[in-house]
C-alpha positions, -999 to 999 in steps of 0.1 A, spaced: -343 440 -265 -333 414 -239 -299 409 -225 -292 372 -216 -270 373 -185 -286 343 -168 -254 323 -167 -236 344 -142 -248 323 -112 -237 291 -129 -203 306 -137 -199 316 -100 -208 281 -88 -184 266 -113 -156 290 -102 -162 281 -66 -162 243 -73 -130 247 -93 -113 267 -64 -123 241 -39 -110 213 -61 -77 232 -65 -73 236 -28 -82 200 -21 -55 190 -47 -29 212 -30 -38 197 4 -35 161 -9 -3 169 -27 12 185 4 1 155 25 16 131 0 49 150 0 50 150 38 42 112 40 69 106 14 95 125 34 86 106 66 88 72 48 121 82 32 136 89 66 123 56 79 136 39 48 171 53 55 170 39 90 159 5 76 185 4 49 206 -23 64 183 -40 89 146 -42 94 129 -15 114 100 -23 137 75 4 148 48 -15 167 30 -37 142 47 -19 113 78 -37 100 100 -21 73 125 -45 57 156 -34 39 142 -47 6 111 -25 10 132 5 21 155 2 -9 126 -3 -33 108 28 -19 139 51 -23 148 35 -57 114 41 -71 115 76 -59 149 83 -76 136 67 -108 106 90 -106 129 120 -100 147 112 -133 117 102 -154 93 131 -145 116 159 -157 123 139 -189 85 137 -194 82 175 -190 110 180 -215 93 156 -239 61 176 -235 80 209 -241 93 197 -274 61 179 -285 37 208 -277 61 236 -283 58 255 -250 84 269 -227 85 255 -191 99 278 -164 125 255 -149 140 283 -127 107 288 -109 91 253 -110 119 229 -116 123 219 -80 86 211 -78 89 188 -108 118 169 -92 100 166 -59 67 156 -75 86 129 -95 101 115 -63 66 115 -46 50 99 -76 77 74 -80 81 62 -44 46 67 -29 25 66 -60 40 35 -76 43 18 -42 5 23 -37 -2 9 -71 20 -21 -65 2 -27 -31 -32 -25 -48 -21 -49 -75 -8 -74 -49 -41 -72 -31 -61 -78 -63 -38 -108 -71 -45 -123 -37 -82 -118 -41 -81 -134 -76 -61 -164 -63 -85 -168 -34 -114 -170 -58 -97 -197 -79 -86 -219 -51 -104 -252 -50 -128 -256 -21 -113 -279 5 -138 -303 19 -135 -321 52 -126 -357 50 -129 -376 82 -100 -399 92 -105 -435 83 -124 -456 108 -105 -486 122 -124 -518 121 -119 -546 146 -112 -549 183 -93 -522 202 -57 -529 212 -53 -548 245 -41 -526 274 -4 -527 283 -11 -536 320 -39 -559 331 -68 -542 348 -70 -543 386 -96 -531 409 -87 -505 435 -84 -515 471 -90 -496 503 -53 -499 512 -41 -479 483 -18 -452 495 -14 -434 462 -18 -396 463 -43 -380 441 
């Protein structure tokens, strides 16, 4: 009688890959949260007038949009979790994880939607660049006829000229 336990190595590899993916996800989520906090602080400084940091310029419109999208995500993400609670009939532990849901909503709303909007704007610019008509060089029209006469008559220079060079 044979016992088929040949999959134990594959299960260990799968568990290792899943653990690495989980920690990569946690690192990316923490980095996104940190970047969102920094951009939020910069947006608060740029709320009334533009903020310049080297080549980086943050306008009040961009600052208000960043924070506004974050607040909208803060409201919509918990509503989505509530919707899933009722739809799939499970109990979400709001006492333990509610703060994470609100913060994740702010990050997804401000940073996530902002990145999607930037990507869409770049794609739109590329699409418009592809559909622009090719501009060809057209030389200026050639004037026919004699050149205009000089304003002063031509005179040869003499040895007695005292003009400085």
